[in-house]
PDB file with SEQRES, HELIX, SHEET and CRYST1 records, atoms N, CA, C and O in Angstrom:
SEQRES   1 A   90  MET LYS LYS ASN MET ASN SER THR THR SER ILE ALA ASN          
SEQRES   2 A   90  GLU ALA VAL LEU LEU MET ASN TYR ALA GLN LEU LEU SER          
SEQRES   3 A   90  LYS ALA SER THR SER LYS ASN GLU LYS GLU ILE ILE GLY          
SEQRES   4 A   90  ALA LEU ASP ALA ASN LEU LYS LEU TRP VAL GLU ILE GLU          
SEQRES   5 A   90  THR ILE LEU LYS LYS LYS ASN ALA ASN LEU SER SER GLY          
SEQRES   6 A   90  ILE LYS ASP ASN LEU LEU SER LEU SER LYS PHE VAL GLU          
SEQRES   7 A   90  ARG LEU THR LEU THR LYS GLY LEU THR MET THR LYS              
HELIX    1 AA1 LYS A    2  SER A   29  1                                  28    
HELIX    2 AA2 GLU A   34  LEU A   55  1                                  22    
HELIX    3 AA3 SER A   64  LYS A   84  1                                  21    
HELIX    4 AA4 GLY A   85  THR A   87  5                                   3    
CRYST1    1.000    1.000    1.000  90.00  90.00  90.00 P 1           1          
ATOM      1  N   MET A   1       0.830  -1.197   0.000  1.00  0.00           N  
ATOM      2  CA  MET A   1       0.000   0.000   0.000  1.00  0.00           C  
ATOM      3  C   MET A   1       0.875   1.262   0.000  1.00  0.00           C  
ATOM      4  O   MET A   1       0.608   2.208  -0.741  1.00  0.00           O  
ATOM      5  N   LYS A   2       1.924   1.265   0.841  1.00  0.00           N  
ATOM      6  CA  LYS A   2       2.785   2.430   0.920  1.00  0.00           C  
ATOM      7  C   LYS A   2       3.482   2.685  -0.417  1.00  0.00           C  
ATOM      8  O   LYS A   2       3.607   3.835  -0.840  1.00  0.00           O  
ATOM      9  N   LYS A   3       3.932   1.628  -1.081  1.00  0.00           N  
ATOM     10  CA  LYS A   3       4.583   1.778  -2.380  1.00  0.00           C  
ATOM     11  C   LYS A   3       3.628   2.426  -3.383  1.00  0.00           C  
ATOM     12  O   LYS A   3       4.044   3.267  -4.180  1.00  0.00           O  
ATOM     13  N   ASN A   4       2.368   2.045  -3.349  1.00  0.00           N  
ATOM     14  CA  ASN A   4       1.369   2.608  -4.237  1.00  0.00           C  
ATOM     15  C   ASN A   4       1.157   4.096  -3.958  1.00  0.00           C  
ATOM     16  O   ASN A   4       0.999   4.883  -4.891  1.00  0.00           O  
ATOM     17  N   MET A   5       1.151   4.489  -2.679  1.00  0.00           N  
ATOM     18  CA  MET A   5       0.999   5.892  -2.309  1.00  0.00           C  
ATOM     19  C   MET A   5       2.196   6.703  -2.788  1.00  0.00           C  
ATOM     20  O   MET A   5       2.033   7.812  -3.298  1.00  0.00           O  
ATOM     21  N   ASN A   6       3.404   6.152  -2.625  1.00  0.00           N  
ATOM     22  CA  ASN A   6       4.602   6.847  -3.088  1.00  0.00           C  
ATOM     23  C   ASN A   6       4.578   7.028  -4.592  1.00  0.00           C  
ATOM     24  O   ASN A   6       4.991   8.068  -5.104  1.00  0.00           O  
ATOM     25  N   SER A   7       4.101   6.032  -5.293  1.00  0.00           N  
ATOM     26  CA  SER A   7       4.004   6.104  -6.742  1.00  0.00           C  
ATOM     27  C   SER A   7       3.025   7.197  -7.157  1.00  0.00           C  
ATOM     28  O   SER A   7       3.300   7.964  -8.079  1.00  0.00           O  
ATOM     29  N   THR A   8       1.893   7.267  -6.481  1.00  0.00           N  
ATOM     30  CA  THR A   8       0.892   8.292  -6.766  1.00  0.00           C  
ATOM     31  C   THR A   8       1.446   9.677  -6.471  1.00  0.00           C  
ATOM     32  O   THR A   8       1.223  10.608  -7.244  1.00  0.00           O  
ATOM     33  N   THR A   9       2.160   9.824  -5.373  1.00  0.00           N  
ATOM     34  CA  THR A   9       2.774  11.104  -5.013  1.00  0.00           C  
ATOM     35  C   THR A   9       3.802  11.501  -6.057  1.00  0.00           C  
ATOM     36  O   THR A   9       3.871  12.664  -6.453  1.00  0.00           O  
ATOM     37  N   SER A  10       4.593  10.552  -6.499  1.00  0.00           N  
ATOM     38  CA  SER A  10       5.610  10.815  -7.513  1.00  0.00           C  
ATOM     39  C   SER A  10       4.973  11.283  -8.821  1.00  0.00           C  
ATOM     40  O   SER A  10       5.452  12.233  -9.441  1.00  0.00           O  
ATOM     41  N   ILE A  11       3.915  10.630  -9.231  1.00  0.00           N  
ATOM     42  CA  ILE A  11       3.213  11.013 -10.455  1.00  0.00           C  
ATOM     43  C   ILE A  11       2.625  12.415 -10.313  1.00  0.00           C  
ATOM     44  O   ILE A  11       2.690  13.213 -11.249  1.00  0.00           O  
ATOM     45  N   ALA A  12       2.061  12.714  -9.162  1.00  0.00           N  
ATOM     46  CA  ALA A  12       1.489  14.040  -8.923  1.00  0.00           C  
ATOM     47  C   ALA A  12       2.588  15.105  -8.959  1.00  0.00           C  
ATOM     48  O   ALA A  12       2.395  16.183  -9.521  1.00  0.00           O  
ATOM     49  N   ASN A  13       3.733  14.800  -8.362  1.00  0.00           N  
ATOM     50  CA  ASN A  13       4.852  15.743  -8.379  1.00  0.00           C  
ATOM     51  C   ASN A  13       5.350  15.990  -9.803  1.00  0.00           C  
ATOM     52  O   ASN A  13       5.656  17.123 -10.175  1.00  0.00           O  
ATOM     53  N   GLU A  14       5.427  14.933 -10.584  1.00  0.00           N  
ATOM     54  CA  GLU A  14       5.859  15.068 -11.976  1.00  0.00           C  
ATOM     55  C   GLU A  14       4.849  15.881 -12.783  1.00  0.00           C  
ATOM     56  O   GLU A  14       5.236  16.682 -13.634  1.00  0.00           O  
ATOM     57  N   ALA A  15       3.574  15.680 -12.523  1.00  0.00           N  
ATOM     58  CA  ALA A  15       2.533  16.444 -13.225  1.00  0.00           C  
ATOM     59  C   ALA A  15       2.654  17.931 -12.896  1.00  0.00           C  
ATOM     60  O   ALA A  15       2.525  18.776 -13.781  1.00  0.00           O  
ATOM     61  N   VAL A  16       2.900  18.250 -11.632  1.00  0.00           N  
ATOM     62  CA  VAL A  16       3.067  19.646 -11.226  1.00  0.00           C  
ATOM     63  C   VAL A  16       4.301  20.237 -11.903  1.00  0.00           C  
ATOM     64  O   VAL A  16       4.270  21.375 -12.372  1.00  0.00           O  
ATOM     65  N   LEU A  17       5.369  19.476 -11.954  1.00  0.00           N  
ATOM     66  CA  LEU A  17       6.591  19.935 -12.603  1.00  0.00           C  
ATOM     67  C   LEU A  17       6.349  20.234 -14.088  1.00  0.00           C  
ATOM     68  O   LEU A  17       6.795  21.264 -14.595  1.00  0.00           O  
ATOM     69  N   LEU A  18       5.653  19.345 -14.773  1.00  0.00           N  
ATOM     70  CA  LEU A  18       5.343  19.560 -16.186  1.00  0.00           C  
ATOM     71  C   LEU A  18       4.453  20.786 -16.384  1.00  0.00           C  
ATOM     72  O   LEU A  18       4.635  21.540 -17.340  1.00  0.00           O  
ATOM     73  N   MET A  19       3.512  20.978 -15.502  1.00  0.00           N  
ATOM     74  CA  MET A  19       2.645  22.163 -15.585  1.00  0.00           C  
ATOM     75  C   MET A  19       3.465  23.447 -15.390  1.00  0.00           C  
ATOM     76  O   MET A  19       3.223  24.454 -16.056  1.00  0.00           O  
ATOM     77  N   ASN A  20       4.423  23.398 -14.480  1.00  0.00           N  
ATOM     78  CA  ASN A  20       5.283  24.564 -14.262  1.00  0.00           C  
ATOM     79  C   ASN A  20       6.084  24.902 -15.519  1.00  0.00           C  
ATOM     80  O   ASN A  20       6.219  26.072 -15.879  1.00  0.00           O  
ATOM     81  N   TYR A  21       6.616  23.872 -16.185  1.00  0.00           N  
ATOM     82  CA  TYR A  21       7.337  24.097 -17.435  1.00  0.00           C  
ATOM     83  C   TYR A  21       6.403  24.693 -18.492  1.00  0.00           C  
ATOM     84  O   TYR A  21       6.790  25.611 -19.215  1.00  0.00           O  
ATOM     85  N   ALA A  22       5.200  24.185 -18.582  1.00  0.00           N  
ATOM     86  CA  ALA A  22       4.235  24.684 -19.561  1.00  0.00           C  
ATOM     87  C   ALA A  22       3.890  26.148 -19.282  1.00  0.00           C  
ATOM     88  O   ALA A  22       3.796  26.956 -20.206  1.00  0.00           O  
ATOM     89  N   GLN A  23       3.701  26.485 -18.006  1.00  0.00           N  
ATOM     90  CA  GLN A  23       3.388  27.867 -17.646  1.00  0.00           C  
ATOM     91  C   GLN A  23       4.548  28.799 -17.954  1.00  0.00           C  
ATOM     92  O   GLN A  23       4.347  29.928 -18.401  1.00  0.00           O  
ATOM     93  N   LEU A  24       5.765  28.320 -17.712  1.00  0.00           N  
ATOM     94  CA  LEU A  24       6.959  29.101 -18.003  1.00  0.00           C  
ATOM     95  C   LEU A  24       7.033  29.420 -19.502  1.00  0.00           C  
ATOM     96  O   LEU A  24       7.305  30.555 -19.892  1.00  0.00           O  
ATOM     97  N   LEU A  25       6.788  28.403 -20.331  1.00  0.00           N  
ATOM     98  CA  LEU A  25       6.797  28.611 -21.782  1.00  0.00           C  
ATOM     99  C   LEU A  25       5.667  29.536 -22.228  1.00  0.00           C  
ATOM    100  O   LEU A  25       5.862  30.398 -23.085  1.00  0.00           O  
ATOM    101  N   SER A  26       4.504  29.352 -21.648  1.00  0.00           N  
ATOM    102  CA  SER A  26       3.352  30.177 -22.004  1.00  0.00           C  
ATOM    103  C   SER A  26       3.613  31.644 -21.684  1.00  0.00           C  
ATOM    104  O   SER A  26       3.347  32.523 -22.503  1.00  0.00           O  
ATOM    105  N   LYS A  27       4.129  31.898 -20.504  1.00  0.00           N  
ATOM    106  CA  LYS A  27       4.432  33.269 -20.095  1.00  0.00           C  
ATOM    107  C   LYS A  27       5.505  33.871 -20.999  1.00  0.00           C  
ATOM    108  O   LYS A  27       5.399  35.027 -21.407  1.00  0.00           O  
ATOM    109  N   ALA A  28       6.531  33.094 -21.309  1.00  0.00           N  
ATOM    110  CA  ALA A  28       7.619  33.592 -22.149  1.00  0.00           C  
ATOM    111  C   ALA A  28       7.157  33.875 -23.572  1.00  0.00           C  
ATOM    112  O   ALA A  28       7.714  34.738 -24.250  1.00  0.00           O  
ATOM    113  N   SER A  29       6.137  33.146 -24.023  1.00  0.00           N  
ATOM    114  CA  SER A  29       5.672  33.324 -25.409  1.00  0.00           C  
ATOM    115  C   SER A  29       5.071  34.704 -25.658  1.00  0.00           C  
ATOM    116  O   SER A  29       4.972  35.141 -26.805  1.00  0.00           O  
ATOM    117  N   THR A  30       4.671  35.388 -24.595  1.00  0.00           N  
ATOM    118  CA  THR A  30       4.106  36.735 -24.751  1.00  0.00           C  
ATOM    119  C   THR A  30       5.033  37.814 -24.191  1.00  0.00           C  
ATOM    120  O   THR A  30       4.678  38.992 -24.145  1.00  0.00           O  
ATOM    121  N   SER A  31       6.206  37.397 -23.772  1.00  0.00           N  
ATOM    122  CA  SER A  31       7.149  38.316 -23.148  1.00  0.00           C  
ATOM    123  C   SER A  31       8.020  39.010 -24.183  1.00  0.00           C  
ATOM    124  O   SER A  31       8.293  38.465 -25.253  1.00  0.00           O  
ATOM    125  N   LYS A  32       8.444  40.194 -23.856  1.00  0.00           N  
ATOM    126  CA  LYS A  32       9.433  40.918 -24.662  1.00  0.00           C  
ATOM    127  C   LYS A  32      10.817  40.816 -24.017  1.00  0.00           C  
ATOM    128  O   LYS A  32      11.803  41.312 -24.562  1.00  0.00           O  
ATOM    129  N   ASN A  33      10.878  40.167 -22.848  1.00  0.00           N  
ATOM    130  CA  ASN A  33      12.119  40.032 -22.094  1.00  0.00           C  
ATOM    131  C   ASN A  33      12.929  38.856 -22.647  1.00  0.00           C  
ATOM    132  O   ASN A  33      12.557  37.697 -22.468  1.00  0.00           O  
ATOM    133  N   GLU A  34      14.031  39.167 -23.315  1.00  0.00           N  
ATOM    134  CA  GLU A  34      14.840  38.145 -23.965  1.00  0.00           C  
ATOM    135  C   GLU A  34      15.375  37.115 -22.972  1.00  0.00           C  
ATOM    136  O   GLU A  34      15.414  35.923 -23.277  1.00  0.00           O  
ATOM    137  N   LYS A  35      15.783  37.562 -21.797  1.00  0.00           N  
ATOM    138  CA  LYS A  35      16.305  36.624 -20.790  1.00  0.00           C  
ATOM    139  C   LYS A  35      15.226  35.642 -20.336  1.00  0.00           C  
ATOM    140  O   LYS A  35      15.512  34.465 -20.117  1.00  0.00           O  
ATOM    141  N   GLU A  36      14.006  36.113 -20.197  1.00  0.00           N  
ATOM    142  CA  GLU A  36      12.890  35.249 -19.799  1.00  0.00           C  
ATOM    143  C   GLU A  36      12.612  34.201 -20.884  1.00  0.00           C  
ATOM    144  O   GLU A  36      12.378  33.029 -20.587  1.00  0.00           O  
ATOM    145  N   ILE A  37      12.642  34.640 -22.121  1.00  0.00           N  
ATOM    146  CA  ILE A  37      12.394  33.723 -23.237  1.00  0.00           C  
ATOM    147  C   ILE A  37      13.500  32.677 -23.327  1.00  0.00           C  
ATOM    148  O   ILE A  37      13.224  31.485 -23.466  1.00  0.00           O  
ATOM    149  N   ILE A  38      14.745  33.122 -23.248  1.00  0.00           N  
ATOM    150  CA  ILE A  38      15.879  32.197 -23.300  1.00  0.00           C  
ATOM    151  C   ILE A  38      15.811  31.211 -22.144  1.00  0.00           C  
ATOM    152  O   ILE A  38      16.060  30.020 -22.332  1.00  0.00           O  
ATOM    153  N   GLY A  39      15.479  31.688 -20.959  1.00  0.00           N  
ATOM    154  CA  GLY A  39      15.364  30.811 -19.792  1.00  0.00           C  
ATOM    155  C   GLY A  39      14.297  29.740 -19.981  1.00  0.00           C  
ATOM    156  O   GLY A  39      14.503  28.578 -19.633  1.00  0.00           O  
ATOM    157  N   ALA A  40      13.158  30.139 -20.534  1.00  0.00           N  
ATOM    158  CA  ALA A  40      12.069  29.183 -20.763  1.00  0.00           C  
ATOM    159  C   ALA A  40      12.443  28.168 -21.837  1.00  0.00           C  
ATOM    160  O   ALA A  40      12.164  26.978 -21.690  1.00  0.00           O  
ATOM    161  N   LEU A  41      13.072  28.631 -22.914  1.00  0.00           N  
ATOM    162  CA  LEU A  41      13.504  27.711 -23.973  1.00  0.00           C  
ATOM    163  C   LEU A  41      14.560  26.740 -23.464  1.00  0.00           C  
ATOM    164  O   LEU A  41      14.536  25.555 -23.796  1.00  0.00           O  
ATOM    165  N   ASP A  42      15.478  27.244 -22.665  1.00  0.00           N  
ATOM    166  CA  ASP A  42      16.526  26.389 -22.095  1.00  0.00           C  
ATOM    167  C   ASP A  42      15.930  25.340 -21.156  1.00  0.00           C  
ATOM    168  O   ASP A  42      16.303  24.169 -21.206  1.00  0.00           O  
ATOM    169  N   ALA A  43      15.011  25.766 -20.310  1.00  0.00           N  
ATOM    170  CA  ALA A  43      14.368  24.827 -19.380  1.00  0.00           C  
ATOM    171  C   ALA A  43      13.594  23.759 -20.146  1.00  0.00           C  
ATOM    172  O   ALA A  43      13.630  22.583 -19.785  1.00  0.00           O  
ATOM    173  N   ASN A  44      12.895  24.167 -21.201  1.00  0.00           N  
ATOM    174  CA  ASN A  44      12.125  23.223 -22.010  1.00  0.00           C  
ATOM    175  C   ASN A  44      13.049  22.227 -22.713  1.00  0.00           C  
ATOM    176  O   ASN A  44      12.757  21.032 -22.767  1.00  0.00           O  
ATOM    177  N   LEU A  45      14.152  22.722 -23.246  1.00  0.00           N  
ATOM    178  CA  LEU A  45      15.112  21.854 -23.912  1.00  0.00           C  
ATOM    179  C   LEU A  45      15.680  20.829 -22.925  1.00  0.00           C  
ATOM    180  O   LEU A  45      15.791  19.647 -23.251  1.00  0.00           O  
ATOM    181  N   LYS A  46      16.036  21.277 -21.732  1.00  0.00           N  
ATOM    182  CA  LYS A  46      16.554  20.357 -20.705  1.00  0.00           C  
ATOM    183  C   LYS A  46      15.510  19.312 -20.324  1.00  0.00           C  
ATOM    184  O   LYS A  46      15.844  18.147 -20.108  1.00  0.00           O  
ATOM    185  N   LEU A  47      14.249  19.725 -20.241  1.00  0.00           N  
ATOM    186  CA  LEU A  47      13.173  18.784 -19.935  1.00  0.00           C  
ATOM    187  C   LEU A  47      13.101  17.701 -20.999  1.00  0.00           C  
ATOM    188  O   LEU A  47      13.001  16.519 -20.670  1.00  0.00           O  
ATOM    189  N   TRP A  48      13.152  18.088 -22.271  1.00  0.00           N  
ATOM    190  CA  TRP A  48      13.055  17.109 -23.345  1.00  0.00           C  
ATOM    191  C   TRP A  48      14.284  16.207 -23.423  1.00  0.00           C  
ATOM    192  O   TRP A  48      14.170  15.044 -23.809  1.00  0.00           O  
ATOM    193  N   VAL A  49      15.448  16.725 -23.065  1.00  0.00           N  
ATOM    194  CA  VAL A  49      16.647  15.875 -22.998  1.00  0.00           C  
ATOM    195  C   VAL A  49      16.465  14.839 -21.895  1.00  0.00           C  
ATOM    196  O   VAL A  49      16.835  13.677 -22.064  1.00  0.00           O  
ATOM    197  N   GLU A  50      15.900  15.255 -20.773  1.00  0.00           N  
ATOM    198  CA  GLU A  50      15.633  14.319 -19.675  1.00  0.00           C  
ATOM    199  C   GLU A  50      14.609  13.260 -20.087  1.00  0.00           C  
ATOM    200  O   GLU A  50      14.780  12.077 -19.791  1.00  0.00           O  
ATOM    201  N   ILE A  51      13.567  13.680 -20.757  1.00  0.00           N  
ATOM    202  CA  ILE A  51      12.548  12.734 -21.238  1.00  0.00           C  
ATOM    203  C   ILE A  51      13.191  11.732 -22.191  1.00  0.00           C  
ATOM    204  O   ILE A  51      12.937  10.531 -22.098  1.00  0.00           O  
ATOM    205  N   GLU A  52      14.019  12.221 -23.103  1.00  0.00           N  
ATOM    206  CA  GLU A  52      14.693  11.340 -24.056  1.00  0.00           C  
ATOM    207  C   GLU A  52      15.597  10.332 -23.339  1.00  0.00           C  
ATOM    208  O   GLU A  52      15.638   9.158 -23.705  1.00  0.00           O  
ATOM    209  N   THR A  53      16.307  10.791 -22.332  1.00  0.00           N  
ATOM    210  CA  THR A  53      17.191   9.912 -21.559  1.00  0.00           C  
ATOM    211  C   THR A  53      16.391   8.811 -20.874  1.00  0.00           C  
ATOM    212  O   THR A  53      16.804   7.651 -20.872  1.00  0.00           O  
ATOM    213  N   ILE A  54      15.259   9.166 -20.298  1.00  0.00           N  
ATOM    214  CA  ILE A  54      14.401   8.176 -19.625  1.00  0.00           C  
ATOM    215  C   ILE A  54      13.865   7.173 -20.636  1.00  0.00           C  
ATOM    216  O   ILE A  54      13.831   5.973 -20.365  1.00  0.00           O  
ATOM    217  N   LEU A  55      13.450   7.659 -21.794  1.00  0.00           N  
ATOM    218  CA  LEU A  55      12.885   6.775 -22.819  1.00  0.00           C  
ATOM    219  C   LEU A  55      13.908   5.777 -23.352  1.00  0.00           C  
ATOM    220  O   LEU A  55      13.548   4.671 -23.754  1.00  0.00           O  
ATOM    221  N   LYS A  56      15.163   6.160 -23.355  1.00  0.00           N  
ATOM    222  CA  LYS A  56      16.209   5.287 -23.890  1.00  0.00           C  
ATOM    223  C   LYS A  56      16.658   4.209 -22.911  1.00  0.00           C  
ATOM    224  O   LYS A  56      17.400   3.299 -23.283  1.00  0.00           O  
ATOM    225  N   LYS A  57      16.213   4.308 -21.666  1.00  0.00           N  
ATOM    226  CA  LYS A  57      16.533   3.265 -20.687  1.00  0.00           C  
ATOM    227  C   LYS A  57      15.758   2.002 -21.021  1.00  0.00           C  
ATOM    228  O   LYS A  57      14.629   2.063 -21.507  1.00  0.00           O  
ATOM    229  N   LYS A  58      16.360   0.883 -20.761  1.00  0.00           N  
ATOM    230  CA  LYS A  58      15.738  -0.397 -21.100  1.00  0.00           C  
ATOM    231  C   LYS A  58      14.466  -0.668 -20.304  1.00  0.00           C  
ATOM    232  O   LYS A  58      13.607  -1.422 -20.761  1.00  0.00           O  
ATOM    233  N   ASN A  59      14.328  -0.071 -19.128  1.00  0.00           N  
ATOM    234  CA  ASN A  59      13.169  -0.357 -18.283  1.00  0.00           C  
ATOM    235  C   ASN A  59      12.017   0.638 -18.487  1.00  0.00           C  
ATOM    236  O   ASN A  59      11.094   0.686 -17.673  1.00  0.00           O  
ATOM    237  N   ALA A  60      12.063   1.423 -19.556  1.00  0.00           N  
ATOM    238  CA  ALA A  60      10.947   2.342 -19.849  1.00  0.00           C  
ATOM    239  C   ALA A  60       9.740   1.506 -20.264  1.00  0.00           C  
ATOM    240  O   ALA A  60       9.773   0.835 -21.295  1.00  0.00           O  
ATOM    241  N   ASN A  61       8.676   1.543 -19.464  1.00  0.00           N  
ATOM    242  CA  ASN A  61       7.494   0.699 -19.680  1.00  0.00           C  
ATOM    243  C   ASN A  61       6.482   1.359 -20.609  1.00  0.00           C  
ATOM    244  O   ASN A  61       5.373   1.699 -20.197  1.00  0.00           O  
ATOM    245  N   LEU A  62       6.878   1.535 -21.865  1.00  0.00           N  
ATOM    246  CA  LEU A  62       5.987   2.099 -22.868  1.00  0.00           C  
ATOM    247  C   LEU A  62       6.045   1.230 -24.112  1.00  0.00           C  
ATOM    248  O   LEU A  62       7.044   0.559 -24.373  1.00  0.00           O  
ATOM    249  N   SER A  63       4.966   1.253 -24.868  1.00  0.00           N  
ATOM    250  CA  SER A  63       4.994   0.514 -26.130  1.00  0.00           C  
ATOM    251  C   SER A  63       6.019   1.174 -27.048  1.00  0.00           C  
ATOM    252  O   SER A  63       6.329   2.356 -26.899  1.00  0.00           O  
ATOM    253  N   SER A  64       6.535   0.409 -27.984  1.00  0.00           N  
ATOM    254  CA  SER A  64       7.559   0.955 -28.886  1.00  0.00           C  
ATOM    255  C   SER A  64       7.002   2.112 -29.722  1.00  0.00           C  
ATOM    256  O   SER A  64       7.739   3.044 -30.045  1.00  0.00           O  
ATOM    257  N   GLY A  65       5.723   2.066 -30.075  1.00  0.00           N  
ATOM    258  CA  GLY A  65       5.117   3.151 -30.845  1.00  0.00           C  
ATOM    259  C   GLY A  65       5.104   4.460 -30.080  1.00  0.00           C  
ATOM    260  O   GLY A  65       5.466   5.504 -30.623  1.00  0.00           O  
ATOM    261  N   ILE A  66       4.692   4.411 -28.830  1.00  0.00           N  
ATOM    262  CA  ILE A  66       4.654   5.617 -27.994  1.00  0.00           C  
ATOM    263  C   ILE A  66       6.069   6.118 -27.755  1.00  0.00           C  
ATOM    264  O   ILE A  66       6.340   7.314 -27.852  1.00  0.00           O  
ATOM    265  N   LYS A  67       6.960   5.198 -27.444  1.00  0.00           N  
ATOM    266  CA  LYS A  67       8.354   5.565 -27.196  1.00  0.00           C  
ATOM    267  C   LYS A  67       8.954   6.235 -28.437  1.00  0.00           C  
ATOM    268  O   LYS A  67       9.611   7.270 -28.330  1.00  0.00           O  
ATOM    269  N   ASP A  68       8.726   5.645 -29.608  1.00  0.00           N  
ATOM    270  CA  ASP A  68       9.263   6.208 -30.852  1.00  0.00           C  
ATOM    271  C   ASP A  68       8.684   7.596 -31.130  1.00  0.00           C  
ATOM    272  O   ASP A  68       9.410   8.494 -31.557  1.00  0.00           O  
ATOM    273  N   ASN A  69       7.391   7.776 -30.893  1.00  0.00           N  
ATOM    274  CA  ASN A  69       6.761   9.083 -31.109  1.00  0.00           C  
ATOM    275  C   ASN A  69       7.322  10.145 -30.165  1.00  0.00           C  
ATOM    276  O   ASN A  69       7.581  11.274 -30.580  1.00  0.00           O  
ATOM    277  N   LEU A  70       7.507   9.785 -28.903  1.00  0.00           N  
ATOM    278  CA  LEU A  70       8.065  10.735 -27.936  1.00  0.00           C  
ATOM    279  C   LEU A  70       9.517  11.068 -28.262  1.00  0.00           C  
ATOM    280  O   LEU A  70       9.936  12.216 -28.116  1.00  0.00           O  
ATOM    281  N   LEU A  71      10.284  10.077 -28.701  1.00  0.00           N  
ATOM    282  CA  LEU A  71      11.672  10.333 -29.099  1.00  0.00           C  
ATOM    283  C   LEU A  71      11.720  11.252 -30.318  1.00  0.00           C  
ATOM    284  O   LEU A  71      12.573  12.135 -30.404  1.00  0.00           O  
ATOM    285  N   SER A  72      10.808  11.042 -31.249  1.00  0.00           N  
ATOM    286  CA  SER A  72      10.728  11.894 -32.430  1.00  0.00           C  
ATOM    287  C   SER A  72      10.358  13.326 -32.038  1.00  0.00           C  
ATOM    288  O   SER A  72      10.933  14.284 -32.554  1.00  0.00           O  
ATOM    289  N   LEU A  73       9.408  13.463 -31.134  1.00  0.00           N  
ATOM    290  CA  LEU A  73       9.010  14.785 -30.650  1.00  0.00           C  
ATOM    291  C   LEU A  73      10.173  15.469 -29.924  1.00  0.00           C  
ATOM    292  O   LEU A  73      10.394  16.671 -30.076  1.00  0.00           O  
ATOM    293  N   SER A  74      10.892  14.701 -29.153  1.00  0.00           N  
ATOM    294  CA  SER A  74      12.051  15.234 -28.440  1.00  0.00           C  
ATOM    295  C   SER A  74      13.081  15.795 -29.416  1.00  0.00           C  
ATOM    296  O   SER A  74      13.603  16.891 -29.212  1.00  0.00           O  
ATOM    297  N   LYS A  75      13.369  15.051 -30.463  1.00  0.00           N  
ATOM    298  CA  LYS A  75      14.328  15.501 -31.475  1.00  0.00           C  
ATOM    299  C   LYS A  75      13.814  16.761 -32.189  1.00  0.00           C  
ATOM    300  O   LYS A  75      14.592  17.665 -32.497  1.00  0.00           O  
ATOM    301  N   PHE A  76      12.505  16.813 -32.448  1.00  0.00           N  
ATOM    302  CA  PHE A  76      11.895  17.977 -33.083  1.00  0.00           C  
ATOM    303  C   PHE A  76      12.064  19.216 -32.207  1.00  0.00           C  
ATOM    304  O   PHE A  76      12.479  20.270 -32.689  1.00  0.00           O  
ATOM    305  N   VAL A  77      11.742  19.086 -30.919  1.00  0.00           N  
ATOM    306  CA  VAL A  77      11.857  20.210 -29.980  1.00  0.00           C  
ATOM    307  C   VAL A  77      13.316  20.660 -29.901  1.00  0.00           C  
ATOM    308  O   VAL A  77      13.612  21.855 -29.914  1.00  0.00           O  
ATOM    309  N   GLU A  78      14.208  19.699 -29.819  1.00  0.00           N  
ATOM    310  CA  GLU A  78      15.631  20.006 -29.743  1.00  0.00           C  
ATOM    311  C   GLU A  78      16.091  20.774 -30.996  1.00  0.00           C  
ATOM    312  O   GLU A  78      16.733  21.819 -30.886  1.00  0.00           O  
ATOM    313  N   ARG A  79      15.762  20.257 -32.168  1.00  0.00           N  
ATOM    314  CA  ARG A  79      16.172  20.871 -33.432  1.00  0.00           C  
ATOM    315  C   ARG A  79      15.566  22.273 -33.581  1.00  0.00           C  
ATOM    316  O   ARG A  79      16.267  23.213 -33.958  1.00  0.00           O  
ATOM    317  N   LEU A  80      14.285  22.414 -33.292  1.00  0.00           N  
ATOM    318  CA  LEU A  80      13.604  23.694 -33.425  1.00  0.00           C  
ATOM    319  C   LEU A  80      14.178  24.725 -32.454  1.00  0.00           C  
ATOM    320  O   LEU A  80      14.404  25.876 -32.829  1.00  0.00           O  
ATOM    321  N   THR A  81      14.407  24.321 -31.233  1.00  0.00           N  
ATOM    322  CA  THR A  81      14.943  25.242 -30.228  1.00  0.00           C  
ATOM    323  C   THR A  81      16.345  25.708 -30.614  1.00  0.00           C  
ATOM    324  O   THR A  81      16.668  26.890 -30.496  1.00  0.00           O  
ATOM    325  N   LEU A  82      17.172  24.774 -31.075  1.00  0.00           N  
ATOM    326  CA  LEU A  82      18.553  25.131 -31.392  1.00  0.00           C  
ATOM    327  C   LEU A  82      18.689  25.904 -32.704  1.00  0.00           C  
ATOM    328  O   LEU A  82      19.618  26.696 -32.860  1.00  0.00           O  
ATOM    329  N   THR A  83      17.778  25.684 -33.638  1.00  0.00           N  
ATOM    330  CA  THR A  83      17.892  26.391 -34.922  1.00  0.00           C  
ATOM    331  C   THR A  83      17.111  27.698 -34.954  1.00  0.00           C  
ATOM    332  O   THR A  83      17.540  28.661 -35.590  1.00  0.00           O  
ATOM    333  N   LYS A  84      15.969  27.741 -34.273  1.00  0.00           N  
ATOM    334  CA  LYS A  84      15.116  28.938 -34.328  1.00  0.00           C  
ATOM    335  C   LYS A  84      15.259  29.811 -33.092  1.00  0.00           C  
ATOM    336  O   LYS A  84      15.301  31.037 -33.192  1.00  0.00           O  
ATOM    337  N   GLY A  85      15.334  29.176 -31.922  1.00  0.00           N  
ATOM    338  CA  GLY A  85      15.508  29.916 -30.678  1.00  0.00           C  
ATOM    339  C   GLY A  85      14.581  31.107 -30.540  1.00  0.00           C  
ATOM    340  O   GLY A  85      13.358  30.973 -30.591  1.00  0.00           O  
ATOM    341  N   LEU A  86      15.180  32.267 -30.365  1.00  0.00           N  
ATOM    342  CA  LEU A  86      14.427  33.508 -30.130  1.00  0.00           C  
ATOM    343  C   LEU A  86      13.604  33.944 -31.335  1.00  0.00           C  
ATOM    344  O   LEU A  86      12.687  34.753 -31.189  1.00  0.00           O  
ATOM    345  N   THR A  87      13.908  33.433 -32.509  1.00  0.00           N  
ATOM    346  CA  THR A  87      13.173  33.867 -33.698  1.00  0.00           C  
ATOM    347  C   THR A  87      11.873  33.105 -33.896  1.00  0.00           C  
ATOM    348  O   THR A  87      11.122  33.394 -34.828  1.00  0.00           O  
ATOM    349  N   MET A  88      11.596  32.122 -33.019  1.00  0.00           N  
ATOM    350  CA  MET A  88      10.356  31.352 -33.135  1.00  0.00           C  
ATOM    351  C   MET A  88       9.154  32.237 -32.903  1.00  0.00           C  
ATOM    352  O   MET A  88       9.205  33.196 -32.132  1.00  0.00           O  
ATOM    353  N   THR A  89       8.085  31.907 -33.571  1.00  0.00           N  
ATOM    354  CA  THR A  89       6.796  32.577 -33.316  1.00  0.00           C  
ATOM    355  C   THR A  89       5.819  31.512 -32.870  1.00  0.00           C  
ATOM    356  O   THR A  89       6.082  30.318 -33.013  1.00  0.00           O  
ATOM    357  N   LYS A  90       4.688  31.944 -32.329  1.00  0.00           N  
ATOM    358  CA  LYS A  90       3.690  30.997 -31.816  1.00  0.00           C  
ATOM    359  C   LYS A  90       3.260  30.036 -32.839  1.00  0.00           C  
ATOM    360  O   LYS A  90       2.425  29.175 -32.564  1.00  0.00           O  
TER     361      LYS A  90                                                      
END                                                                             
């Protein structure tokens, strides 16, 4: 029972963390502050690198289709952030 509660708490914490990243990006998308935008893009890029690292572990419990789609999305975010950066539009 305790393991199940810890798992639920962990999932809730991860959900809050993802929401914080989303809010950071949303706020930066309307900002004129270059440092704020760069900070949000950098944080988002680091998040996707972390997601990619987790997906590449052998114990990632996802179907290969979902894993492949998330890895593809990760590469897209990485490429777009590094090539477009501050010049991106909504």
